[in-house]
Every structure is written in C-alpha cells, then in structure tokens.
TORSE-723974 format. One record per residue (C-alpha): residue in one letter; x, y, z. Coordinates in steps of 0.001 Angstrom, whole numbers, padded with zeros to 6 digits, always signed. Layout:
% residues N
aXYZ/...
***
This chain:
% residues 698
m+032444+033579+013127/t+030325+034132+015878/a+027522+031329+017122/p+024480+031550+017058/r+023353+032718+020673/p+020756+030052+021600/a+017062+030610+021689/e+015956+032480+025047/p+013899+030105+027529/p+010532+030422+029250/s+011012+032818+032665/e+009098+030930+035051/d+005752+032849+034982/l+005922+031954+031376/s+006673+028526+032206/r+003741+027826+034771/l+001410+029743+032624/a+002547+027491+030027/d+001429+024203+031462/l-001356+025695+032896/h-002432+025702+029092/g-000876+022472+028084/v+002077+024290+026239/a+005220+022119+027126/t+008655+024131+027826/s+010759+021477+026944/y+010302+018180+025183/s+013250+015015+025265/p+014443+013627+021873/s+015549+010939+023708/p+015851+009106+027733/d+018898+010896+028061/r+018639+014134+026594/t+016013+017188+027093/v+015738+020415+025194/a+013979+023426+025800/a+011554+025349+023833/s+012063+028984+023288/a+010331+031785+024904/t+009466+032984+021181/a+008029+029385+020706/v+005983+029400+024076/t+004291+032975+023542/l+002854+032227+020020/t+001591+029391+021101/l+000132+030792+023735/a-000737+033676+021795/a-002693+030714+019299/l-004478+029666+022234/g-006127+033118+023090/v-003783+033824+025693/d-001982+037045+025752/a+001875+036586+026923/s+004157+039126+024579/t+004972+041534+028130/p+006375+040237+031620/g+003172+042026+033128/a+000846+040218+030407/v+002189+036885+031395/r+001372+037970+035050/a-001925+038849+034256/a-003000+035889+032470/l-001720+033499+034801/a-003348+034828+038098/a-006438+034468+036167/r-005710+030878+035252/e-005528+030519+038493/r-008088+032041+039346/e-010685+030268+037022/q-008753+026880+038200/g-009547+027489+041600/a-013355+028423+041105/r-014171+025883+038346/l-016138+022490+039447/l-015521+020580+036710/p-013679+020860+033584/p-015399+021409+030322/t-015860+017594+028709/v-015599+014978+031576/a-014616+011654+030703/g-015746+007946+032293/w-014906+004296+031293/g-017240+001392+031809/i-019995+001556+034240/s-017724+003262+037432/p-017905+007277+037354/p-015737+008990+036168/a-012891+010305+038504/a-013335+013752+038358/l-016927+013610+039711/a-014526+012449+043082/a-012898+015538+043698/l-016621+017592+043732/p-016928+019159+047093/e-018860+016805+049389/g-022903+017249+049411/t-022515+018479+045086/l-025939+018113+043069/l-025889+016474+040038/r-028157+016526+037174/i-027892+014521+034223/e-029726+014556+031306/t-028418+011357+029053/e-028339+011123+025346/q-030946+008351+025688/g-033352+011017+026927/e-033460+010180+030593/t-032538+012369+033626/r-030538+010815+036374/a-028951+011871+039742/s-026334+009696+039970/a-023488+009149+037290/e-023376+004797+038695/r-023842+002868+035754/l-024440+005756+033112/p-025129+004179+029639/p-022019+004993+026852/g-022745+008216+025055/v-022705+011514+025171/h-024445+013400+028146/r-025203+016765+029780/l-023942+017024+032972/t-024984+019949+035884/a-023136+019905+039144/t-024903+022531+041993/a-022080+022718+044845/p-023832+023337+048460/d-021925+026898+048117/g-024196+027895+045113/r-021256+027231+042927/t-022970+025829+039326/a-020787+023710+036160/d-022496+022113+032721/a-020325+019947+031617/h-020159+017448+028845/l-020125+014053+030478/i-018337+011442+027719/i-019361+008137+028703/a-017649+005237+026749/p-017001+001421+027308/a-014097+000000+029087/r-012295-000852+026122/l-012739-001575+022017/p-014013-005427+021385/t-011280-007754+020237/p-010885-008027+016343/p-012983-010831+015464/g-010436-014120+015504/r-006706-013282+013968/s-006774-012209+010450/y-004727-011366+007296/g-005061-009115+004775/l-004027-006531+001982/l-002575-003125+002497/v-002795-000638-001102/q-003009+002947-002122/l-006010+002388-003887/y-005254+005110-006781/s-002334+002791-007490/l-004615-000536-008257/l-005407+000291-011791/s-008464-003038-013369/r-008812-002692-017131/r-012404-000420-015826/s-010205+002003-014230/w-010472+005982-015793/g-006751+005978-015369/m-006383+005364-011098/g-007530+003034-008851/d-011458+003458-007928/l-014291+002609-005254/g-015422+000071-008257/d-011865-001856-007960/l-011890-001893-004208/a-015204-003737-004525/e-013301-006069-006405/l-010767-006281-004327/a-012090-007173-001364/g-014339-009597-002971/w-012274-011397-004514/a-009351-011347-001460/g-012430-012041+001025/r-013505-015315-001145/s-010252-016489-003143/l-007302-015731-001104/g-009288-015759+002616/a-008198-012197+003458/g-010202-010762+006498/f-009491-007269+005235/v-007826-004772+002489/q-006738-001564+004584/v-006195+001665+002052/n-005163+005283+002422/p-007166+008003+003432/l-009992+008637+000813/h-010460+012229+002208/a-011673+015022-000322/a-008694+016652-001638/v-008527+020403-002364/p-009107+020968-005550/g-007401+022691-008840/a-004386+021998-010737/p-002244+020714-009893/t-003837+019177-006640/d-001252+017876-003951/p-001459+014354-004764/s-000643+013561-001218/p-003892+011778+000831/y-002558+013066+003633/r-002942+017050+002742/p-006697+016647+002767/s-009263+019289+001971/s-011798+017840+004199/r-011429+014469+006215/r-015227+014557+007062/f-016091+014105+003538/p-014826+011174+000963/d-013549+012666-002428/p-015397+011863-005446/v-012617+010964-007548/h-013149+007563-006711/l-015956+007280-008050/r-016567+004339-010780/i-018902+006468-012818/e-020672+002910-014750/d-021670+001914-011045/i-023843+005145-010967/p-027411+003929-011775/e-028512+007290-013898/c-025259+006422-015776/a-027925+004742-017646/y-030473+007289-018745/v-028172+010370-019822/e-029649+012144-021878/d-026430+012774-024526/p-024851+009105-024391/q-022295+009731-027511/r-021320+012514-025258/l-020337+009919-022013/r-019043+007216-024633/a-016307+010494-026006/l-015708+010762-022126/l-015070+006818-021279/e-012645+006455-024878/r-010525+009500-023196/s-010580+007335-019992/g-009523+004431-021755/r-006614+006176-023207/l-005286+007712-019622/r-005934+004008-018511/e-003407+002664-021219/a-001011+005823-020937/v-000396+004807-017291/l-000477+001003-017693/e+001141+000568-021373/k+002898+003570-022003/g+004681+004076-018209/a+003341+007724-017773/l+002745+008596-013883/i-001083+008920-012983/d-002733+011950-013312/r-005306+012684-010768/d-006122+015850-011903/a-006660+014405-015457/v-008832+012102-014225/w-011296+014147-012358/e-011492+017027-015173/l-013164+013845-016821/k-015375+012392-014311/r-016463+015947-013389/e-017670+016335-016796/a-019610+013255-016908/l-020867+013290-013276/g-022139+016739-014761/l-024333+015025-017295/l-025306+012568-014889/c-026648+014879-011975/e-028521+015999-014713/v-030752+012824-014522/p-033413+013093-011971/l-033550+010695-009590/g-036130+007843-009052/p-038500+007907-005951/g-036118+005869-003885/r-033102+006775-004924/r-034487+010531-004208/a-035940+009241-000848/a-031977+007960+000404/y-030306+011363-000990/c-032954+013454+000687/d-031979+010996+003882/f-028178+011761+003537/l-029032+015621+003552/a-030547+015092+006862/a-028459+012734+008332/q-025073+014954+007173/g-027206+018454+008090/q-025014+021250+008422/a-021717+019802+007610/l-022216+018803+004482/e-023925+022296+003456/d-021104+023778+004466/h-018697+021515+002371/a-020612+021749-000299/t-020944+025416-000218/w-017109+025458-000041/c-016631+023308-003143/a-019154+025468-004830/l-017301+028978-003766/a-013974+027092-004920/e-014866+026954-008192/v-015849+030590-008412/h-012885+031892-006077/g-010321+029708-006270/p-009650+026915-003536/d-007756+028884-000566/w-010829+030578+001480/h-008341+032853+002676/r-007999+034857-000349/w-011345+034752-000734/p-013592+038288-000451/t-013752+038729+002731/g-017157+038197+003649/l-017400+034934+002280/r-014564+033847+004691/d-017005+033533+007741/p-019218+030388+007085/r-022049+031988+008825/s-021915+035662+007595/a-024750+037131+005362/d-022418+037236+002177/t-022202+033593+002612/v-025984+032938+002419/r-026458+034721-000352/a-023567+033255-002117/r-024914+029871-001156/n-028455+031220-002140/g-027182+032094-005876/l-024714+029212-005888/m-027330+026063-005086/d-027158+024333-008221/r-023287+023851-007558/v-024398+023504-003876/d-026865+020388-004842/f-023700+018832-007396/w-021152+018662-004578/s-023877+017445-002064/r-024918+014854-004371/l-021451+013922-004827/a-020516+013554-001719/w-024201+010794-001504/l-023270+009009-004512/t-019604+008376-002762/d-020542+007436+000385/t-022779+004782-001471/q-020292+003093-003359/l-017339+003343-000136/t-020782+001449+001729/a-020689-001057-001172/a-017123-001498-001059/q-017655-002580+002820/r-020099-004757+001749/a-018823-006395-000625/g-015912-007645+001610/r-018153-008384+004334/e-020421-011013+001715/a-016877-012277+001076/g-016167-013587+004021/m-014166-011001+005549/p-014484-010531+009078/v-012955-006610+009055/g-013550-005579+005646/v-011795-002785+004355/v-009605-000130+006703/h-009898+003221+005679/d-007435+005557+006946/l-007660+008645+009278/a-004809+011259+008581/v-003591+013650+010649/g-005506+016948+009489/v-006647+019621+006873/h-005189+021983+004518/p-005264+025249+005825/g-007040+026442+002767/g-009307+023823+002617/a-013310+022768+002919/d-012786+022078+006921/a-010787+024798+008095/w-013105+027360+006484/a-016301+025731+007939/q-014787+024794+011394/q-011990+027605+011587/e-013123+028122+015235/y-011807+025086+015969/f-008233+025144+014468/a-005366+027446+015921/a-004301+030238+013694/g-001083+030376+012687/m-000232+027375+013961/s+001285+023969+011942/v+001595+020538+012792/g+004951+019013+012409/a+007510+016903+014302/p+010684+018069+016060/p+014253+017402+015462/d+015216+013732+016080/a+018089+011562+014839/f+016614+010905+011403/n+015834+014384+010594/a+017920+016972+012294/r+015925+019913+010867/g+012021+018343+011982/q+009168+018504+010071/d+006341+020959+009267/w+003455+019190+007852/g+001501+022402+006954/l-001120+021057+008668/p-003404+023516+011350/p-003687+021963+015083/w-006936+021824+016500/r-007310+023421+019404/p-007518+021467+022588/d-010087+024058+024348/r-012132+024743+021935/l-012792+020928+021307/a-013020+019724+025098/d-015394+023462+025096/s-017551+021577+022581/g-017611+018009+023962/y-015847+017021+021127/a-018228+017291+018535/p-016012+017928+015225/f-013979+014746+016829/r-016890+012968+017356/e-018632+013822+013828/l-016026+012567+011897/l-015457+009372+013794/r-018926+008854+012613/a-018577+009642+009228/l-015859+007694+008476/f-017477+004502+010530/r-020546+004941+007986/y-018766+002598+005712/a-015097+001553+007579/g-014858-002103+008823/a-011939-000582+010889/l-009853+002381+011442/r-006199+003190+010424/i-004912+006367+012639/d-002240+008239+011464/h+000271+009476+013740/v-001794+007874+016527/m+000169+009727+019067/g-001616+013204+018111/l-004744+012310+020328/f-002262+013146+023669/r+000344+015702+022063/l+001078+017322+018660/w+004560+019524+017739/w+003078+023279+016833/v+005208+025101+014514/p+004489+029061+014356/q+003458+030020+011062/g+006972+031415+009253/r+009010+029486+011714/p+011339+026733+011157/p+010232+023798+012709/t+013167+023532+015090/e+011515+026692+016612/g+007994+024920+017975/t+006570+023292+021133/y+004546+020189+021981/v+000581+021254+023206/r-001149+018661+025443/y-004337+017063+024219/d-006862+015753+027195/a-006329+012363+026173/e-008548+010293+028166/a-011437+012236+026552/m-009945+011941+023403/l-009982+008061+023507/a-012992+008319+024928/v-014526+009849+021944/l-012756+006587+019799/v-013489+004354+022085/l-017364+004618+022473/e-017739+005734+018377/a-015645+002686+017209/s-017845+000305+019953/r-020714+001623+018206/a-019916+000970+014694/g-018253-002536+016304/a-014698-001823+014302/p-011573-002575+015402/v-008560+000544+015270/i-005190+000657+014783/g-002965+003701+015566/e+000071+004158+013356/d+001977+003862+016521/l+006069+004193+014621/g+008655+006080+015889/t+009302+008327+018967/v+006346+007724+021581/e+006200+009142+024509/p+006303+007119+027294/g+003182+005563+028803/v+001070+006369+025316/r+000987+002856+023989/d+000138+001587+027363/a-003046+003984+027426/l-004131+002822+023880/r-003110-000725+024386/e-005845-000970+027819/r-008436+000656+025699/g-007725-001885+022999/v-006677+000423+020334/l-003906-001510+018376/g-000728-000610+017221/t+001269-000892+014238/s+004784-003225+013657/v+006948-003185+011061/l+009524-005821+011022/w+012651-004022+010419/f+011851-001822+012971/e+011218-004634+015387/r+014533-004685+017482/d+015287-005114+021208/w+016189-001591+021634/e+016537-001782+025177/g+018919-005030+025258/d+021671-005859+022243/g+019648-004598+019433/r+019419-007560+017739/p+016207-008587+015640/l+013190-009041+017725/p+012466-012768+017906/p+008157-013633+017007/d+007671-014535+020367/s+008823-011223+021819/w+006417-009156+019419/r+003639-007658+020684/a-000119-009301+020361/d-001993-006242+019915/c-000581-005079+016526/l-001191-005178+012946/a+002330-006601+011924/t+003492-005521+008423/a+006563-006013+006143/t+006753-002477+005610/t+004251+000428+004627/h+003488+002719+001728/d+006447+005269+003023/l+009009+002534+003320/p+011023+000772+000692/s+009200-002839-000680/t+010448-005957+000543/a+011969-007069-002254/a+013709-002984-002519/r+015156-003703+001133/l+016145-007344+000814/t+018372-006234-002525/g+019488-003511-000892/e+017451-000572-004211/h+016398+001369-001355/v+019619+003110-000878/e+020604+003358-004355/l+017246+005048-004907/r+017993+007605-002175/d+021383+008185-003300/s+020275+008540-006931/l+018065+011817-005489/g+020674+013200-003369/l+018918+012094-000241/l+021357+010242+001595/a+023162+012206+004467/r+026645+009991+004590/p+029055+008535+001984/l+027176+005741-000171/e+028962+002642+000718/e+028648+002997+004262/e+024687+003298+003742/r+024616+000108+001890/a+026801-001344+004052/e+024194-000407+007450/a+021415-001708+005180/a+022974-004965+004041/a+023951-005465+007862/d+021191-004650+008834/t+019510-007192+006139/g+021965-010058+006403/e+021047-009901+010603/w+016927-010520+009521/l+017846-012901+007172/s+020181-014927+009982/l+017408-015147+012026/l+014605-016298+009157/a+017110-018483+008175/r+017476-020304+012270/l+014086-020640+012672/g+013531-022804+009237/l+011704-020081+007513/l+013596-019821+004633/q+012031-022663+002583/g+010603-021418-000626/s+007331-021763-001613/g+005428-025085-001207/g+004327-027686-003824/g+007641-027874-005365/t+007592-025163-007835/d+010900-022824-008794/t+011317-020317-006499/s+013649-017504-006718/s+016200-016507-003569/e+014184-012958-003689/e+010960-014753-003627/a+011685-017104-000860/e+013487-014255+001387/i+009746-012256+001261/q+007917-015275+001671/a+009910-015811+004709/v+009537-012597+006074/h+005362-013147+006098/r+005899-016591+007617/f+007603-014617+010665/l+005116-012303+010418/l+002475-015109+010991/r+004487-016595+014052/t+004269-013717+016238/p+000912-013426+018032/a-000129-009984+016361/r-003767-010285+015870/m-003574-008851+012605/v-000666-009565+009207/g-000803-006920+006529/v+000434-007804+002941/w+002176-005159+001000/l+000081-005872-002224/p+003004-004831-004182/d+005264-006859-002119/g+003101-009470-004159/v+004448-009253-007513/g+007850-007922-006709/d+007641-004106-006871/r+010731-002009-006133/r+009401+001526-005933/p+008288+003055-002819/q+004719+004590-002835/n+006153+007774-001319/l+009600+008516-000815/p+010279+011203+002476/g+011883+014271+001801/t+011309+014840-001963/w+008508+016455-003926/d+009178+016845-007817/q+012554+014702-007298/y+010316+011615-007113/p+006504+011035-008560/n+004934+010489-005116/w+001453+009229-004873/r+001755+008609-008869/l+002800+005192-009212/p+000796+002079-010457/i+001888-001404-008835/a+004855-002595-011029/d+006339-005890-011189/a+009783-006513-010226/g+010718-005381-014083/g+008974-002459-013343/r+005769-003191-015527/p+002192-001589-013950/v+000216-004735-013211/t-003589-004620-013348/l-006345-005873-010834/e-006884-008390-013087/e-002986-009591-013265/l-002453-009354-009942/a-005462-011953-009072/a-004175-014255-011608/s-000590-013680-010722/p+001396-016811-009301/r+003553-015121-007497/l+000673-012907-005506/h-000983-016524-004824/a+002168-018311-003511/l+002690-015738-001055/i-000845-015436+000109/e-000300-019930+000628/v+002248-018577+003122/l+000123-016577+005308/r-002849-019867+005213/e+000494-022339+006492/p+000409-023307+010159/a+002126-020764+012032/g+004468-023582+013852/p+006499-022355+017023/s+007597-019512+017825/g+011093-018220+019026/g+014562-016979+018538/
***
C-alpha cells in the first residue's frame, strides 16, 4: 500500500504573504518539533481574510499590494498604549508628525502624553502630507490585584438543583448559593459555567461553550417566581399548572434518576414567561426596562430580532430566506416590524435575565464576598446563532476554531466555532470585543476566559477539512489585552485566564504582566523541566486560581480511586490497554499522595470525627492548595459531597450525558442545594480552607 504524499508546503512568496497577514506557515507541538502547515490550509485561510492566493500570480499581486500598503501606512487601524506613557507605535512616526487626539472624555489634545484610559480617536499628519486615522486604546498598566486571598466554589449552575428549581439550577439558586457561601462558609467567590444564550430548538446543544450569543444571557436560567409580574398574571391557575409540571421535572431528576432536560425546562418557562409578559409593567419597572433598551441599543435589537426570526424560520440563519440573512436588509426591517411583539418579548427576557444576574452578584457581595460571582466567557459562538448573524462581517466565513494535533489528540480538534477576523476587529477599534466585555461586567464580579490563549492566536480549520489541515492565525494581543484590561479595570473586576495545556512561549508572561491570573490544576502541576515530579507548593505561581479539578476533568474522588479510568474504558476511550492506563493513573496519584503525606497534610477532618481515607485525601489535596501562594483557591462543589461523575467527558457526545448531570453524592444520589448547605462532609472540607496554611515546601 502506498503511503500518502505529505501536504505541499507553502512557497516562499506564499509564506511571506501569510506572514504579513498573521497566518502561520508552521507550528511547534513541542519545543523540539516543528510541523509545516499545508499550502492549501494557508491559501484557504488567506481567502477567509479576503486575500486571493489561489494561483502564483495572485500570490505575487497580493504580496505586492500588501507591501505597498504597509509601506505607505503611517499607523495601524488600532494603536494600544499602557498607563501614562505614549504608545510605542507613535514613536515610529516621522519626525514632525502632528497629532490630533479626540479623547473618549470629549477633550482634544495634540499630544499622547498622560492620556486618560479610554478608546480615543487619533489623527496623525506627517510632514509629507500623509494622514492616518486610528483608534487609540489606552489602558491601565495592569489589572488591580484581587482583594486579599480568597477561596470559593466552582459549580455548573444547571447541576445545582434546589427544592425550588424547575428541573435545573437557576439564578435564584445562584443567589442563594452566593449568599450562603459568603455568610456561612466565608467564601470569596462562586464561579459558574457560561450562562450565554443557547441556540433554541429541540434538542438544544446542552454545552454552555457553544452558545448562540455571548453578548446576552440565556433566559432558561430565570427564576420565574422571582419576577415581580408573577404575582399579577391574569390566569394564575395556568401558572400553577406550570409550577406543578416543573415540580415533576425536578422530582424526576432528584428522585428518579432522570437526566437534566433543558428543553423540557425551557418549554415550561417560555410558556410562563409568555404569561408574565402580558402583565403591564409598573411605572418604575417600565422606566428601568426602557433604560435597558436604550443602553443595549442596536445589539439588543439584533439579538431579539434573531430570536424572533428563529421562531419562524429555524435556528440556523444560513437557511433563512436570502433577504433575512442580512441583519441590515430591507427584508429584515420589514420582518422585524411584523414581529415586533416577539422582538419585545425577547428583549424583555434579556432584561429580566440581566436583572436576576445582577441580583445574584449583589447577594454575594452583600454576604461579604470580595469578588462575588465569577462568570465564564466561552471561546466563541455557534455559526448559526444570533451573534454570527448580527456581526457576520467580523467572523471568518468558512472557518472554524479548533486545536492542532498534540500528544493527547492525534487528530486535532474542531470546535465548530467561527473565529473573529483580526483585521476587521482592528478596523473597528475592537468594538465587538469591547461591547461583549462591557455586557458581562455588568453583573460579573470577575471573569474567567476560556482558552485565554485565543487573545494571541487561534487554530483555524477550513470548512470540510480535518483539524490536522488547519493553521494558526495571529491576533494583535497587545490590543486585545488593552481592551480586556481597560474594561475589567472600569468594572473593578479580576480576570482569570484558562491557560491549561500547550501554551505558546511568552503568553503566560504577557498575561501575568497585565495582571491576568492563570489557572493551575493540581494534577498537572509537575516539574516538567526537571524530574517531572509533583511541584511542591512553594514552587507554584501566585498569580492564579488553584483548583483540584475542572468541569472537563474527573472529580477528585474519581481520580483518587481510579474510577475515571474505568469510566473511559467502559466508553471505549482508552488508547492503551486498561491495565497500562490503570497502572499509570495509580502511579500518578501515588506520587501526589506521597507528597501530601511528607508534608503532613493527610490528617483527616478536625474535631476528632471519623473520616474515611477518601475524605481525608480530598481534604489533604485542598490543604496543599492552601499552602501554595495562589491568590484564589477554588473548590469544585461536587467534590464537597464525593461526586464521582465528571460534568463533561471530552471526546464523547451521546455516549455520556455531558452537561446533564445533577450534583450527586458518592453513591450517585442527587444532592439538592439545601442538602449541600447541611452536608457535614462539605463543611469539613471548607473548614480545611479556614485552617492556617502552614509552611510550604516539599
């Protein structure tokens, strides 16, 4: 059998052209290995950026045009600067260049010295008459350090059911959790999964990381009874019937082993919200709603219009009538006018959800939390959803974000998320990114950014090609970071970057310099440049959120017992024989337990109570985290009751109930929020975090 021919590498001209547009022609999966991108991948990626590289002649023409453009250009479309120092890009301007700066605050200046933070407009006029207009983003030099050291809870909100939930956790549960954790546990924060708006339609993709919109939250999380209009519905009997049906959904999950059924929950809530939205708003509520509409402007109108059109034409705008695929077309304007009642309905839902999100954050802060609710920003959006429709000029058509092949996934990954075009972002002064962050910081005490490396570069996969045939596209990380630091500073909110896995050299340093915290998971913290052994606590970085696990990883109990290996074996996910996987997992866990024992952390719970060895080991893991210098320490809430099951098992779809499991105890019995609050096991674990940290070392 003939071996397949290797993909043709880019020519010298194509490589130069790609470099000028931020498209990589190779990548390094490890320090000692470089892999060339195929000429096809590079050509298709350039096409998605509006550059024709289909023939050698087209490449030469595009290269010449790009070089002329860069040679004549005084400034890039967006310039970023930090603190009170003038941006470095301005130093490269010809001597004698005149500047005119219109600041965000309404001033006009002729110098970039000591500019206030903000997004300003800059005009440069060179002595030879050339002019350039640019967005000038000035950000504080770094984010403020989180107030003191804090510990908190990590939870997938849908999995946290109370006796008042409608079959899945909601924003009322989040407010209760934040208030209880702040007052009774001394917690500084609660971190939740992305609460972005999902793509409607049954079955809905349950993953919170592939939303319709990152700009607006999902009304499925609303607590219906907490909406003031609930008391005044014209048909209370119908509402009571919905409450009874929601109770049956809840009981099915909590007592009958049913999975969380998001679609069934939404069906009931949508009907209930229809009743509530028939109730006229009082003068104060009406004024608040009008303020929200004015503040959100075109973005909310677009989102609500997409939702209304999706009810008629389905959730993928690519399949709508041609005239409706353009949010600014005359057909879309006519359709919106004809659906104005539904547009108002969806706008009202966005306002109600925003209100309850704000209330949950307020509950945490009033309970003494220095941070409050940490919200999660997904990497991207569904290609058929609201954001991709409303902002389609900013997305690269025919491309998807993913990851290249590595030691853990030889086939690479395709996440099905269209990437933002870096050129269009820069031309707009990063307006979509700014507006997205501003929306989230309305109710976020802090923000976690999934795959924070995407601020620097993303792996683009051409549509119809395997992930192995992609390539990296670079973003202006200086500008992206400046926007992030500016908006987070305005909100007074810390930022946590999820930087697990393979990270490009220099990225963690750049993030740390700007005050963005990293993510450190205990089982991955080893001396990879030395003997590979577990990293002692005093060698951990301080600028991070330290945890024992995440939603994509085994629970601590499962890892300690090796049950995660058995689960993967039962689903056919192991790449090696079961015994080899068992042995490696046991050796890994054994090394960590030996270190915990040497440090004297395997004590069991305090107060002389009987504690199983498993509980003692989980407590020891968290004592270890407390000994690190990490500014934030997170407890995976299911670990508090010995849950065995991961919330998401990467590499599976229907084989495992990803994103549909309630929090459960060691025996697999679902545990309510009320039971969590009374759990001796959870309280014993939290008491560990209240102990003096003691000396670090190894």
